[in-house]
C-alpha positions in Angstrom: 33.3 -29.9 -2.6 30.0 -31.7 -3.4 29.3 -28.7 -4.9 31.5 -28.3 -7.8 31.5 -31.9 -8.8 28.2 -32.0 -9.5 28.4 -28.6 -11.4 30.8 -30.5 -13.2 28.9 -33.6 -13.8 25.8 -32.0 -15.2 28.8 -30.6 -17.6 29.5 -33.4 -18.7 26.6 -35.0 -19.1 25.0 -32.0 -21.2 27.9 -31.9 -23.6 27.5 -36.0 -24.3 24.0 -35.7 -24.8 24.6 -32.8 -27.2 27.0 -34.8 -29.6 24.0 -37.7 -29.4 22.2 -34.9 -30.7 24.1 -33.9 -33.3 25.0 -36.8 -34.6 23.2 -37.1 -37.7 23.3 -39.0 -41.1 23.9 -37.0 -44.5 24.0 -37.6 -48.0 26.6 -35.9 -50.0 25.8 -35.3 -54.0 29.6 -34.3 -55.1 28.2 -33.9 -58.6 24.9 -32.7 -58.9 24.8 -31.8 -62.9 26.0 -33.5 -65.9 26.0 -32.0 -69.4 24.9 -34.7 -72.0 25.6 -31.8 -74.4 23.5 -32.7 -77.6 21.9 -36.0 -78.0 19.8 -36.5 -81.1 16.3 -37.5 -80.8 15.4 -41.1 -79.6 18.5 -41.8 -78.2 19.3 -43.7 -75.2 21.2 -41.8 -72.7 22.8 -42.4 -69.1 24.7 -41.0 -66.6 26.2 -42.0 -63.2 25.7 -40.1 -60.1 27.6 -40.6 -56.9 25.8 -40.6 -53.8 28.2 -40.4 -50.9 27.8 -41.1 -47.2 29.6 -37.9 -45.5 27.1 -38.2 -41.8 28.5 -39.1 -38.6 25.5 -41.8 -38.7 23.9 -44.9 -40.3 22.1 -43.9 -44.0 19.3 -45.4 -44.5 17.4 -44.8 -48.6 14.7 -45.7 -48.0 12.7 -44.4 -50.9 14.2 -43.2 -54.5 11.6 -40.9 -56.9 13.7 -39.7 -60.0 12.2 -37.0 -61.4 
């Protein structure tokens, strides 16, 4: 009986540790492109992109490099 309890305990601990290991932050960008169409030369244009945190852990944005 103790052997069965030990096996069940090990299985439960393994599942718990696996779920913690799989928890990760995730960044989702719903719209990755935007077409401005025709833009006259020397015009200033801008567009906002939404960044959504969809993971199951805290998302930290430490550096942004525009390109």
